[in-house]
DSSP file (Angstrom, degrees, kcal/mol; ACC not computed):
  #  RESIDUE AA STRUCTURE BP1 BP2  ACC     N-H-->O    O-->H-N    N-H-->O    O-->H-N    TCO  KAPPA ALPHA  PHI   PSI    X-CA   Y-CA   Z-CA
    1    1 A M              0   0    0      0, 0.0     7,-2.4     0, 0.0     2,-0.5   0.000 360.0 360.0 360.0 131.2  -22.5  -62.7  -62.2
    2    2 A E  E     +A    7   0A   0      5,-0.2     2,-0.5     3,-0.0     5,-0.2  -0.934 360.0 175.7-118.4 126.2  -26.0  -63.4  -63.3
    3    3 A L  E >  S-A    6   0A   0      3,-2.6     3,-2.7    -2,-0.5     0, 0.0  -0.983  75.0 -20.5-129.1 122.1  -28.9  -61.0  -62.5
    4    4 A N  T 3  S-     0   0    0     -2,-0.5    -1,-0.1     1,-0.3     3,-0.1   0.861 124.4 -55.3  52.9  40.2  -32.4  -61.8  -63.9
    5    5 A G  T 3  S+     0   0    0      1,-0.3     2,-0.3     0, 0.0    -1,-0.3   0.409 115.7 113.1  76.7  -5.2  -31.0  -64.1  -66.6
    6    6 A N  E <   -A    3   0A   0     -3,-2.7    -3,-2.6     0, 0.0     2,-0.5  -0.774  68.3-124.9 -98.2 148.0  -28.7  -61.4  -67.9
    7    7 A H  E     -A    2   0A   0     -2,-0.3     2,-0.3    -5,-0.2    -5,-0.2  -0.793  30.0-170.9 -87.8 125.9  -24.9  -61.6  -67.6
    8    8 A S        +     0   0    0     -7,-2.4     2,-0.3    -2,-0.5     0, 0.0  -0.884   9.8 164.9-118.4 151.2  -23.4  -58.6  -65.9
    9    9 A F        -     0   0    0     -2,-0.3     2,-0.4     2,-0.0    -2,-0.0  -0.975  30.8-117.4-160.3 157.2  -19.7  -57.7  -65.6
   10   10 A F        -     0   0    0     -2,-0.3     2,-0.5     2,-0.0    -2,-0.0  -0.786  18.0-156.5 -99.7 139.7  -17.4  -54.8  -64.7
   11   11 A V        +     0   0    0     -2,-0.4     2,-0.3     2,-0.0    -2,-0.0  -0.973  33.1 132.2-116.6 121.9  -15.0  -53.2  -67.1
   12   12 A T        -     0   0    0     -2,-0.5     2,-0.2     4,-0.0     3,-0.0  -0.950  51.7 -97.8-154.5 170.9  -12.0  -51.3  -65.7
   13   13 A T     >  -     0   0    0     -2,-0.3     4,-2.0     1,-0.1     5,-0.2  -0.633  31.0-119.6 -89.0 156.3   -8.3  -51.0  -66.0
   14   14 A I  H  > S+     0   0    0     -2,-0.2     4,-2.8     2,-0.2     5,-0.2   0.899 113.9  57.8 -52.9 -44.1   -5.8  -52.7  -63.7
   15   15 A D  H  > S+     0   0    0      1,-0.2     4,-2.6     2,-0.2    -1,-0.2   0.937 107.1  45.7 -57.7 -49.4   -4.5  -49.4  -62.6
   16   16 A K  H  > S+     0   0    0      1,-0.2     4,-2.2     2,-0.2    -1,-0.2   0.853 112.4  51.1 -68.4 -34.0   -7.9  -48.2  -61.4
   17   17 A F  H  X S+     0   0    0     -4,-2.0     4,-2.6     2,-0.2    -1,-0.2   0.928 110.1  49.5 -65.5 -43.0   -8.6  -51.4  -59.6
   18   18 A V  H  X S+     0   0    0     -4,-2.8     4,-2.2     2,-0.2    -2,-0.2   0.933 111.6  48.1 -57.9 -51.4   -5.3  -51.3  -57.8
   19   19 A R  H  X S+     0   0    0     -4,-2.6     4,-3.0     1,-0.2     5,-0.2   0.903 110.7  52.0 -61.1 -41.7   -5.9  -47.7  -56.7
   20   20 A W  H  X S+     0   0    0     -4,-2.2     4,-1.9     1,-0.2    -1,-0.2   0.941 111.0  46.9 -57.8 -46.2   -9.4  -48.6  -55.5
   21   21 A A  H  X S+     0   0    0     -4,-2.6     4,-0.5     1,-0.2    -2,-0.2   0.883 113.2  49.2 -65.5 -35.8   -8.0  -51.5  -53.4
   22   22 A Q  H >< S+     0   0    0     -4,-2.2     3,-1.1     1,-0.2    -2,-0.2   0.940 112.8  47.6 -64.9 -48.3   -5.2  -49.2  -52.0
   23   23 A K  H >< S+     0   0    0     -4,-3.0     3,-0.5     1,-0.3    -2,-0.2   0.833 111.2  52.3 -68.6 -28.4   -7.8  -46.5  -51.1
   24   24 A S  H 3< S+     0   0    0     -4,-1.9    -1,-0.3    -5,-0.2    -2,-0.2   0.514 113.9  39.5 -84.4  -5.7  -10.1  -49.0  -49.5
   25   25 A S  T <<  +     0   0    0     -3,-1.1     2,-0.4    -4,-0.5    -1,-0.2  -0.256  66.2 158.0-142.4  54.0   -7.6  -50.6  -47.2
   26   26 A M    <   -     0   0    0     -3,-0.5    31,-0.2    28,-0.4    30,-0.1  -0.662  23.0-161.6 -78.4 130.4   -5.3  -48.1  -45.7
   27   27 A W        -     0   0    0     -2,-0.4    39,-2.3    28,-0.1    40,-1.6  -0.962  10.4-146.1-116.2 109.9   -3.8  -49.4  -42.4
   28   28 A P  E     -b   67   0B   0      0, 0.0    31,-3.2     0, 0.0     2,-0.4  -0.322   9.3-129.8 -73.5 153.6   -2.4  -46.6  -40.2
   29   29 A L  E     -bc  68  59B   0     38,-2.5    40,-0.8    29,-0.2     2,-0.7  -0.870  22.6-115.1-104.8 144.4    0.7  -47.2  -38.0
   30   30 A T        +     0   0    0     29,-2.3    40,-0.1    -2,-0.4    38,-0.0  -0.675  55.4 144.9 -72.9 111.3    0.7  -46.2  -34.4
   31   31 A F        +     0   0    0     -2,-0.7    40,-1.5    38,-0.4     2,-0.5  -0.368  13.8 162.6-149.4  67.8    3.2  -43.4  -34.0
   32   32 A G  B     +d   71   0B   0     38,-0.2    40,-0.2     1,-0.1    38,-0.1  -0.787   9.6 171.6 -94.9 125.6    2.0  -41.0  -31.5
   33   33 A L        -     0   0    0     38,-3.1    39,-0.2    -2,-0.5     2,-0.2   0.636  62.3 -10.1-108.8 -21.4    4.6  -38.5  -30.0
   34   34 A A  S >  S-     0   0    0     37,-1.0     3,-2.1    40,-0.0     4,-0.5  -0.690 104.8 -38.3-154.1-152.6    2.6  -36.1  -27.9
   35   35 A C  T >> S+     0   0    0      1,-0.3     4,-0.9    -2,-0.2     3,-0.8   0.719 119.4  69.4 -62.7 -21.1   -0.9  -35.0  -27.1
   36   36 A C  H 3> S+     0   0    0      1,-0.2     4,-2.0     2,-0.2    -1,-0.3   0.802  84.8  71.0 -64.9 -22.1   -2.2  -35.3  -30.6
   37   37 A A  H <> S+     0   0    0     -3,-2.1     4,-2.4    34,-0.3    -1,-0.2   0.858  91.8  58.5 -65.0 -33.4   -1.9  -39.1  -30.2
   38   38 A I  H <> S+     0   0    0     -3,-0.8     4,-1.0    -4,-0.5    -1,-0.2   0.958 108.1  45.8 -59.3 -47.1   -4.9  -39.0  -27.8
   39   39 A E  H  < S+     0   0    0     -4,-0.9     3,-0.4     1,-0.2     4,-0.3   0.858 110.6  52.9 -62.6 -36.4   -7.0  -37.5  -30.5
   40   40 A M  H >< S+     0   0    0     -4,-2.0     3,-1.8     1,-0.2     4,-0.4   0.888 103.4  58.4 -65.3 -41.4   -5.7  -40.1  -33.1
   41   41 A M  H >< S+     0   0    0     -4,-2.4     3,-0.7     1,-0.3    -1,-0.2   0.731  94.8  64.8 -67.5 -20.5   -6.7  -42.9  -30.7
   42   42 A N  G >< S+     0   0    0     -4,-1.0     3,-1.3    -3,-0.4     6,-0.5   0.632  81.7  83.2 -71.8 -15.9  -10.3  -41.7  -30.8
   43   43 A L  G <  S+     0   0    0     -3,-1.8     7,-1.7    -4,-0.3    -1,-0.2   0.875  93.3  42.1 -53.7 -41.7  -10.5  -42.5  -34.4
   44   44 A V  G <  S+     0   0    0     -3,-0.7    -1,-0.2    -4,-0.4    -2,-0.2   0.381  91.9 106.8 -93.1   4.2  -11.2  -46.1  -33.8
   45   45 A A  S X> S-     0   0    0     -3,-1.3     4,-2.9    -4,-0.1     3,-0.9  -0.385  87.7-100.5 -75.7 163.6  -13.6  -45.5  -31.0
   46   46 A P  T 34 S+     0   0    0      0, 0.0    -1,-0.1     0, 0.0    -3,-0.0   0.780 116.5  60.4 -55.1 -32.5  -17.3  -46.1  -31.7
   47   47 A R  T 34 S+     0   0    0      1,-0.2    -4,-0.1    -5,-0.1    -3,-0.1   0.844 123.7  19.0 -72.7 -32.9  -18.2  -42.4  -32.1
   48   48 A Y  T <4 S-     0   0    0     -3,-0.9    -1,-0.2    -6,-0.5     4,-0.1   0.758  83.0-172.0-102.6 -37.5  -15.9  -41.9  -35.1
   49   49 A D    ><  -     0   0    0     -4,-2.9     3,-1.7    -7,-0.3    -5,-0.2   0.882   8.1-167.7  38.2  76.7  -15.3  -45.6  -36.2
   50   50 A A  G > >S+     0   0    0     -7,-1.7     3,-1.9     1,-0.3     5,-1.5   0.673  76.9  81.9 -59.5 -19.0  -12.6  -45.2  -38.9
   51   51 A A  G > 5S+     0   0    0      1,-0.3     3,-1.2     5,-0.2    -1,-0.3   0.772  78.3  66.9 -62.0 -28.0  -13.4  -48.8  -39.9
   52   52 A R  G < 5S+     0   0    0     -3,-1.7    -1,-0.3     1,-0.2    -2,-0.2   0.743 104.9  44.4 -64.6 -22.6  -16.3  -47.6  -41.9
   53   53 A F  G < 5S-     0   0    0     -3,-1.9    -1,-0.2    -4,-0.2   -27,-0.2   0.221 121.2 -99.5-109.9  13.7  -13.8  -45.9  -44.2
   54   54 A G  T < 5S+     0   0    0     -3,-1.2   -28,-0.4    -4,-0.1    -3,-0.2   0.572  99.7 101.5  80.1   9.2  -11.2  -48.7  -44.6
   55   55 A A      < +     0   0    0     -5,-1.5    -4,-0.2   -30,-0.2    -5,-0.1  -0.394  45.6 130.8-117.0  52.1   -8.7  -47.3  -42.1
   56   56 A E        +     0   0    0     -5,-0.2     2,-0.6    -6,-0.1    -5,-0.2   0.935  46.3  58.7 -73.9 -55.0   -9.7  -49.7  -39.4
   57   57 A V        -     0   0    0    -31,-0.2     2,-0.6    -3,-0.2    -1,-0.1  -0.734  63.0-148.7 -95.9 112.6   -6.7  -51.3  -37.9
   58   58 A F        -     0   0    0     -2,-0.6     2,-0.2   -31,-0.1   -29,-0.2  -0.697  26.4-145.6 -72.7 116.5   -4.0  -49.4  -36.2
   59   59 A R  B     -c   29   0B   0    -31,-3.2   -29,-2.3    -2,-0.6     6,-0.0  -0.611  20.2-162.3 -91.8 147.6   -0.9  -51.5  -36.8
   60   60 A S  S    S+     0   0    0     -2,-0.2    -1,-0.1   -31,-0.2   -31,-0.1   0.619  78.6  66.2 -96.4 -19.8    2.0  -51.9  -34.3
   61   61 A S  S >  S-     0   0    0      1,-0.1     3,-1.5     3,-0.0     4,-0.2  -0.865  72.0-146.0-105.2 134.8    4.5  -53.2  -37.0
   62   62 A P  G >  S+     0   0    0      0, 0.0     3,-1.8     0, 0.0    -1,-0.1   0.876  98.1  66.7 -60.9 -34.1    5.6  -51.0  -39.9
   63   63 A R  G 3  S+     0   0    0      1,-0.3    26,-0.0    26,-0.2    22,-0.0   0.566 104.3  42.6 -70.3  -5.7    5.7  -54.0  -42.1
   64   64 A Q  G <  S+     0   0    0     -3,-1.5     2,-0.3   -36,-0.0    -1,-0.3   0.204 104.6  77.6-113.9  11.3    1.9  -54.3  -41.9
   65   65 A A    <   +     0   0    0     -3,-1.8     3,-0.1    -4,-0.2   -36,-0.1  -0.881  42.3 179.3-123.4 153.6    1.0  -50.6  -42.3
   66   66 A D  S    S+     0   0    0    -39,-2.3    28,-2.6    -2,-0.3     2,-0.4   0.313  72.0  65.9-129.2   2.4    0.9  -48.3  -45.4
   67   67 A L  E     -be  28  94B   0    -40,-1.6   -38,-2.5    26,-0.2     2,-0.7  -0.928  63.2-163.3-133.6 109.7   -0.2  -45.0  -43.7
   68   68 A L  E     -be  29  95B   0     26,-2.7    28,-2.6    -2,-0.4     2,-0.8  -0.834   4.7-167.1 -95.5 112.5    2.2  -43.3  -41.2
   69   69 A I  E     - e   0  96B   0    -40,-0.8     2,-0.9    -2,-0.7   -38,-0.4  -0.879   4.8-161.8 -98.6 105.2    0.2  -40.7  -39.0
   70   70 A V  E     - e   0  97B   0     26,-2.5    28,-2.7    -2,-0.8     2,-0.6  -0.803  13.1-177.2 -93.3 111.3    2.8  -38.6  -37.2
   71   71 A S  E     +de  32  98B   0    -40,-1.5   -38,-3.1    -2,-0.9   -37,-1.0  -0.930  45.5   7.3-117.7 114.7    0.9  -37.0  -34.4
   72   72 A G  S    S-     0   0    0     26,-1.3     2,-0.3    -2,-0.6    26,-0.1  -0.562 100.1 -30.5 113.5-174.3    2.7  -34.6  -32.2
   73   73 A R        -     0   0    0     -2,-0.2     2,-0.8    28,-0.1    29,-0.1  -0.558  50.8-144.3 -83.0 140.3    6.2  -32.9  -32.1
   74   74 A L        -     0   0    0     40,-0.4    40,-3.3    27,-0.3    42,-0.2  -0.885  14.7-153.6-106.3 115.3    9.1  -34.7  -33.5
   75   75 A S  B >>  -H  113   0C   0     -2,-0.8     3,-1.1    38,-0.2     4,-0.5  -0.496  28.6-111.2 -84.1 156.3   12.3  -34.2  -31.7
   76   76 A N  G >4 S+     0   0    0     36,-2.4     3,-0.9     1,-0.3    37,-0.1   0.829 118.4  60.0 -57.3 -37.8   15.8  -34.5  -33.2
   77   77 A K  G 34 S+     0   0    0     35,-0.3     4,-0.3     1,-0.2    -1,-0.3   0.792 105.1  47.8 -63.3 -26.2   16.3  -37.6  -31.1
   78   78 A M  G <> S+     0   0    0     -3,-1.1     4,-2.4     1,-0.2     5,-0.2   0.540  84.9  90.0 -90.8  -8.3   13.3  -39.3  -32.8
   79   79 A V  H <X S+     0   0    0     -3,-0.9     4,-2.2    -4,-0.5     5,-0.2   0.929  87.5  49.4 -65.5 -45.3   14.3  -38.5  -36.3
   80   80 A P  H  > S+     0   0    0      0, 0.0     4,-1.9     0, 0.0    -1,-0.2   0.891 112.4  51.0 -54.5 -35.8   16.4  -41.8  -36.8
   81   81 A V  H  > S+     0   0    0     -4,-0.3     4,-3.3     2,-0.2    -2,-0.2   0.944 110.9  44.1 -64.1 -52.3   13.5  -43.7  -35.4
   82   82 A V  H  X S+     0   0    0     -4,-2.4     4,-2.5     1,-0.2    -1,-0.2   0.850 112.9  53.2 -64.7 -35.6   10.8  -42.3  -37.7
   83   83 A E  H  X S+     0   0    0     -4,-2.2     4,-2.3    -5,-0.2    -1,-0.2   0.905 110.9  47.4 -65.5 -40.2   13.1  -42.7  -40.7
   84   84 A R  H  X S+     0   0    0     -4,-1.9     4,-1.8    -5,-0.2    -2,-0.2   0.934 111.5  49.5 -61.9 -49.5   13.7  -46.3  -39.8
   85   85 A V  H  X S+     0   0    0     -4,-3.3     4,-0.9     1,-0.2     3,-0.3   0.941 110.6  50.3 -58.9 -45.4   10.0  -46.9  -39.3
   86   86 A Y  H >< S+     0   0    0     -4,-2.5     3,-0.6     1,-0.2    -1,-0.2   0.898 108.7  52.7 -60.3 -40.4    9.2  -45.3  -42.7
   87   87 A R  H 3< S+     0   0    0     -4,-2.3    -1,-0.2     1,-0.2    -2,-0.2   0.794 105.9  54.5 -60.7 -29.6   11.8  -47.4  -44.5
   88   88 A Q  H 3< S+     0   0    0     -4,-1.8    -1,-0.2    -3,-0.3    -2,-0.2   0.688  85.8  98.0 -81.2 -13.6   10.4  -50.5  -43.1
   89   89 A M  S << S-     0   0    0     -4,-0.9   -26,-0.2    -3,-0.6   -23,-0.1  -0.497  79.9-118.0 -71.6 134.6    6.8  -49.7  -44.4
   90   90 A P        -     0   0    0      0, 0.0    -1,-0.1     0, 0.0    -2,-0.1  -0.358  48.0 -67.5 -69.9 159.0    6.1  -51.6  -47.8
   91   91 A E  S    S+     0   0    0      2,-0.1     2,-0.1    65,-0.0    64,-0.1  -0.561 111.2  48.6 -79.8 151.7    5.4  -49.5  -50.9
   92   92 A P  S    S+     0   0    0      0, 0.0     2,-0.3     0, 0.0    63,-0.2   0.723  79.1 161.9 -74.1 151.5    3.1  -47.7  -51.6
   93   93 A K        -     0   0    0     -2,-0.1    63,-0.5    -4,-0.1     2,-0.3  -0.982  20.9-157.3-143.4 148.1    3.1  -45.7  -48.3
   94   94 A W  E     -e   67   0B   0    -28,-2.6   -26,-2.7    -2,-0.3     2,-0.4  -0.823   4.2-148.6-124.8 158.6    1.6  -42.4  -47.2
   95   95 A V  E     -e   68   0B   0     -2,-0.3    29,-3.0   -28,-0.2    30,-1.6  -0.992   6.2-169.7-137.4 130.1    2.3  -39.9  -44.4
   96   96 A I  E     -ef  69 125B   0    -28,-2.6   -26,-2.5    -2,-0.4     2,-0.7  -0.971  14.0-148.3-113.1 126.4    0.0  -37.6  -42.6
   97   97 A A  E     -ef  70 126B   0     28,-2.7    30,-2.7    -2,-0.5     2,-0.7  -0.849  20.1-159.8 -91.6 111.5    1.4  -34.8  -40.3
   98   98 A M  E     +ef  71 127B   0    -28,-2.7   -26,-1.3    -2,-0.7     4,-0.5  -0.863  46.3   2.2-103.3 116.6   -1.1  -34.4  -37.6
   99   99 A G  S  > S-     0   0    0     28,-1.9     4,-1.9    -2,-0.7    28,-0.2  -0.140  88.8 -73.3 102.3 161.4   -1.2  -31.2  -35.6
  100  100 A A  H  >>S+     0   0    0     29,-2.2     4,-2.7     2,-0.2     6,-1.2   0.850 128.1  52.3 -62.4 -37.7    0.5  -27.9  -35.5
  101  101 A C  H  >5S+     0   0    0      4,-0.3     4,-2.0    28,-0.3    15,-0.4   0.950 112.2  43.3 -69.4 -45.7    3.7  -29.5  -34.0
  102  102 A A  H  45S+     0   0    0     -4,-0.5    15,-2.9     1,-0.2    16,-0.4   0.866 119.8  45.2 -72.1 -34.7    4.0  -32.2  -36.7
  103  103 A S  H  <5S-     0   0    0     -4,-1.9    15,-0.3    13,-0.2    -2,-0.2   0.911 140.6  -9.0 -71.2 -47.2    3.2  -29.7  -39.5
  104  104 A S  H  <5S-     0   0    0     -4,-2.7    -3,-0.2    12,-0.1    -2,-0.2   0.232  97.3 -91.3-143.1   7.0    5.4  -26.8  -38.4
  105  105 A G    ><< -     0   0    0     -4,-2.0     3,-1.6    -5,-0.5    -4,-0.3   0.199  55.1-141.9  92.8 -20.4    7.0  -27.3  -35.1
  106  106 A G  T 3   -     0   0    0     -6,-1.2    -5,-0.0     1,-0.2    24,-0.0  -0.340  67.1 -19.6  59.9-134.8    4.1  -25.6  -33.4
  107  107 A V  T 3  S+     0   0    0      1,-0.1     2,-1.4    -2,-0.1    -1,-0.2   0.524 117.3  95.1 -84.0  -5.6    5.0  -23.4  -30.4
  108  108 A F    <   +     0   0    0     -3,-1.6     2,-1.1     6,-0.1    -1,-0.1  -0.647  43.4 162.2 -89.1  81.8    8.3  -25.2  -30.1
  109  109 A D        +     0   0    0     -2,-1.4     2,-0.3     3,-0.0    -1,-0.1  -0.696  37.9 103.4 -99.3  78.5   10.7  -23.1  -32.0
  110  110 A N  S >  S-     0   0    0     -2,-1.1     3,-0.8     3,-0.2    -2,-0.0  -0.920  85.3 -90.8-147.7-178.8   14.1  -24.4  -30.6
  111  111 A Y  T 3  S+     0   0    0     -2,-0.3   -35,-0.1     1,-0.2    -3,-0.0   0.674 115.8  58.3 -68.3 -19.9   16.9  -26.6  -31.5
  112  112 A A  T 3  S+     0   0    0    -37,-0.1   -36,-2.4   -36,-0.1     2,-0.4   0.792  96.6  65.1 -82.6 -25.5   15.4  -29.8  -30.0
  113  113 A I  B <  S-H   75   0C   0     -3,-0.8     2,-0.4   -38,-0.2   -38,-0.2  -0.786  81.9-126.7-107.9 134.7   12.2  -29.9  -32.1
  114  114 A V        -     0   0    0    -40,-3.3     2,-1.8    -2,-0.4   -40,-0.4  -0.655  23.0-128.9 -79.6 137.0   12.1  -30.5  -35.9
  115  115 A Q  S    S-     0   0    0     -2,-0.4    -1,-0.1     1,-0.2   -10,-0.1  -0.400  81.0 -10.8 -89.0  61.1   10.2  -27.7  -37.5
  116  116 A G    >   -     0   0    0     -2,-1.8     3,-1.8   -15,-0.4     4,-0.3   0.133  64.2-118.1 117.5 129.6    7.9  -29.9  -39.6
  117  117 A V  G >> S+     0   0    0    -15,-2.9     4,-2.7     1,-0.3     3,-2.6   0.811 107.5  77.9 -59.8 -28.5    7.9  -33.6  -40.4
  118  118 A D  G 34 S+     0   0    0    -16,-0.4    -1,-0.3     1,-0.3    -2,-0.1   0.628  81.2  67.8 -59.1 -14.4    8.3  -32.6  -44.0
  119  119 A E  G <4 S+     0   0    0     -3,-1.8    -1,-0.3     1,-0.1    -2,-0.2   0.750 117.4  22.9 -69.2 -27.6   12.0  -31.9  -43.2
  120  120 A V  T <4 S+     0   0    0     -3,-2.6    -2,-0.2    -4,-0.3    -3,-0.1   0.807 129.7  25.5-110.4 -41.2   12.4  -35.7  -42.7
  121  121 A L  S  < S-     0   0    0     -4,-2.7     2,-0.7   -35,-0.0    -1,-0.3  -0.868  83.4-102.2-126.2 156.5    9.7  -37.5  -44.6
  122  122 A P        -     0   0    0      0, 0.0     2,-0.3     0, 0.0    34,-0.1  -0.731  43.3-147.9 -82.5 120.0    7.6  -36.6  -47.7
  123  123 A V        -     0   0    0     -2,-0.7   -27,-0.2     1,-0.1     3,-0.1  -0.694  21.6-175.8 -88.3 134.8    4.2  -35.6  -46.3
  124  124 A D  S    S+     0   0    0    -29,-3.0    38,-2.1    -2,-0.3     2,-0.4   0.847  72.4  21.3 -96.1 -47.0    1.0  -36.2  -48.2
  125  125 A V  E     -fg  96 162B   0    -30,-1.6   -28,-2.7    36,-0.2     2,-0.5  -0.973  61.9-155.8-128.3 138.5   -1.6  -34.5  -45.9
  126  126 A Y  E     -fg  97 163B   0     36,-0.7    38,-1.7    -2,-0.4   -28,-0.2  -0.934   6.8-159.8-110.6 137.3   -1.2  -31.8  -43.3
  127  127 A I  E     -f   98   0B   0    -30,-2.7   -28,-1.9    -2,-0.5   -24,-0.2  -0.965  13.1-151.1-113.4 115.9   -3.8  -31.6  -40.5
  128  128 A P        +     0   0    0      0, 0.0     2,-0.1     0, 0.0   -29,-0.1  -0.403  46.6  78.7 -81.5 163.4   -3.9  -28.1  -38.8
  129  129 A G  S    S-     0   0    0      3,-0.1   -29,-2.2    -2,-0.1   -28,-0.3  -0.299  75.0 -97.3 122.2 161.6   -4.9  -27.6  -35.1
  130  130 A C  S    S-     0   0    0      1,-0.7    -1,-0.1   -31,-0.2     3,-0.0  -0.781 120.8  -3.2-147.0  94.3   -3.5  -28.1  -31.6
  131  131 A P  S    S-     0   0    0      0, 0.0    -1,-0.7     0, 0.0    -2,-0.1   0.726  94.8-140.0 -83.3 155.9   -4.8  -30.7  -31.3
  132  132 A P        -     0   0    0      0, 0.0    -3,-0.1     0, 0.0   -93,-0.1  -0.332  25.8-110.1 -63.2 150.5   -6.9  -31.5  -34.2
  133  133 A T    >>  -     0   0    0      1,-0.1     4,-1.6    -3,-0.0     3,-0.5  -0.401  24.4-111.6 -74.4 159.0  -10.1  -33.1  -33.7
  134  134 A P  H 3> S+     0   0    0      0, 0.0     4,-2.8     0, 0.0     5,-0.2   0.854 119.7  61.7 -56.2 -34.8  -10.8  -36.8  -34.7
  135  135 A D  H 3> S+     0   0    0      1,-0.2     4,-1.9     2,-0.2     5,-0.1   0.889 102.4  49.1 -61.9 -35.1  -13.1  -35.3  -37.3
  136  136 A A  H <> S+     0   0    0     -3,-0.5     4,-2.6     2,-0.2    -1,-0.2   0.884 110.6  50.0 -68.9 -39.1  -10.3  -33.5  -38.9
  137  137 A V  H  X S+     0   0    0     -4,-1.6     4,-2.3     2,-0.2    -2,-0.2   0.911 111.4  47.5 -62.3 -42.1   -8.2  -36.7  -38.9
  138  138 A L  H  X S+     0   0    0     -4,-2.8     4,-2.2     1,-0.2    -1,-0.2   0.860 110.4  53.3 -68.7 -33.8  -10.9  -38.6  -40.5
  139  139 A D  H  X S+     0   0    0     -4,-1.9     4,-2.4    -5,-0.2    -2,-0.2   0.880 108.5  50.2 -60.1 -44.2  -11.4  -35.8  -43.0
  140  140 A A  H  X S+     0   0    0     -4,-2.6     4,-2.7     2,-0.2    -2,-0.2   0.913 109.2  50.9 -64.6 -40.9   -7.7  -36.0  -43.9
  141  141 A I  H  X S+     0   0    0     -4,-2.3     4,-2.5     2,-0.2    -2,-0.2   0.932 109.3  50.4 -60.3 -46.3   -7.9  -39.7  -44.4
  142  142 A L  H  X S+     0   0    0     -4,-2.2     4,-2.4     1,-0.2    -2,-0.2   0.901 111.6  49.7 -58.4 -41.7  -10.9  -39.3  -46.7
  143  143 A K  H  X S+     0   0    0     -4,-2.4     4,-2.2     1,-0.2    -1,-0.2   0.872 110.1  48.3 -61.6 -39.9   -9.0  -36.8  -48.7
  144  144 A L  H  X S+     0   0    0     -4,-2.7     4,-2.4     2,-0.2    -2,-0.2   0.906 109.9  53.0 -66.8 -40.0   -6.0  -38.9  -49.0
  145  145 A Q  H  X S+     0   0    0     -4,-2.5     4,-2.7     1,-0.2    -2,-0.2   0.909 110.3  48.0 -61.4 -43.4   -8.1  -41.8  -50.1
  146  146 A D  H  X S+     0   0    0     -4,-2.4     4,-2.2     2,-0.2    -1,-0.2   0.932 110.5  51.0 -60.7 -43.4   -9.7  -39.7  -52.8
  147  147 A A  H  X>S+     0   0    0     -4,-2.2     5,-2.5     1,-0.2     6,-1.0   0.892 111.2  49.1 -65.1 -37.2   -6.3  -38.4  -54.0
  148  148 A V  H ><5S+     0   0    0     -4,-2.4     3,-0.8     3,-0.2    -1,-0.2   0.916 111.2  49.9 -64.4 -43.6   -5.1  -42.1  -54.1
  149  149 A L  H 3<5S+     0   0    0     -4,-2.7    -2,-0.2     1,-0.3    -1,-0.2   0.895 111.3  47.6 -65.3 -37.2   -8.2  -43.1  -56.1
  150  150 A Q  H 3<5S-     0   0    0     -4,-2.2    -1,-0.3    -5,-0.1    -2,-0.2   0.510 114.9-117.4 -81.3  -5.6   -7.7  -40.3  -58.6
  151  151 A G  T <<5S+     0   0    0     -3,-0.8    -3,-0.2    -4,-0.5     3,-0.1   0.699  80.4 122.8  79.5  21.2   -4.0  -41.2  -58.9
  152  152 A K  S   <S+     0   0    0     -5,-2.5     7,-1.0     1,-0.2     2,-0.4   0.782  76.3  37.3 -82.9 -26.7   -2.7  -37.8  -57.5
  153  153 A V  B     +I  158   0D   0     -6,-1.0    -1,-0.2     5,-0.2    -2,-0.2  -0.996  63.1 179.5-125.6 125.3   -0.7  -39.5  -54.7
  154  154 A K        -     0   0    0      3,-1.6     4,-0.1    -2,-0.4    -1,-0.1   0.385  50.3-100.4-109.3   1.0    1.0  -42.7  -55.5
  155  155 A G  S    S+     0   0    0      2,-0.3   -61,-0.2   -63,-0.2     3,-0.1   0.871 105.0  10.9  75.3  98.0    2.7  -43.5  -52.2
  156  156 A G  S    S+     0   0    0    -63,-0.5     2,-0.6   -64,-0.1    -1,-0.1   0.057 120.4  74.4  90.9 -27.1    6.4  -42.5  -52.2
  157  157 A I  S    S-     0   0    0    -35,-0.0    -3,-1.6     2,-0.0     2,-0.5  -0.947  73.0-161.4-120.0 114.2    6.0  -40.6  -55.5
  158  158 A R  B     +I  153   0D   0     -2,-0.6    -5,-0.2    -5,-0.2     3,-0.1  -0.796  26.1 168.5-101.0 125.2    4.2  -37.4  -54.9
  159  159 A S  S    S-     0   0    0     -7,-1.0     2,-0.3    -2,-0.5    -6,-0.1   0.341  77.3  -5.2-108.0   1.2    2.6  -35.5  -57.7
  160  160 A G        -     0   0    0     -8,-0.1     2,-0.5     2,-0.0    -1,-0.4  -0.868  67.3-117.2 176.5 152.2    0.8  -33.1  -55.3
  161  161 A V        -     0   0    0     -2,-0.3     2,-0.4    -3,-0.1   -36,-0.2  -0.885  23.9-143.7-104.5 133.4    0.2  -32.5  -51.6
  162  162 A V  E     -g  125   0B   0    -38,-2.1   -36,-0.7    -2,-0.5     2,-0.5  -0.812  11.9-154.5 -94.4 136.3   -3.4  -32.7  -50.3
  163  163 A S  E      g  126   0B   0     -2,-0.4   -36,-0.1   -38,-0.2   -38,-0.1  -0.948 360.0 360.0-112.8 136.3   -4.2  -30.2  -47.5
  164  164 A A              0   0    0    -38,-1.7    -1,-0.1    -2,-0.5   -37,-0.1   0.432 360.0 360.0 -85.8 360.0   -7.0  -31.1  -45.1
């Protein structure tokens, strides 16, 4: 790149460049289980516009996504499905537990509901609330992006959990 007759260039490591690219292009997977999914859908609406932050396209195929947002209560019958979807996602991959039900079972303290997605999948970010606002989801995505950029969360290999 030439600016004003001077040659300019960037110096970085490959690791930092890869982390920057991963941070800048997270593609969430559509996996709404209950009422939290409505708030998750608001993320791509014009008011919140997650596209500004690199989390633009909600994918319908796990093979094209690297961020699984589990929004809502996870029943025991859905556990094999969410595990299969997670296994089909390419590495690196991240998981966000959205809402009280996904984080801890919420008000559903019974045999049919899993008491937190972290019993089934490794969760990177927990979003509290019933349901959490799209602002909280966007904040969680930004915190996850910062953790990826700093190398704290490597997708599949967790060195720390980010809390929103």
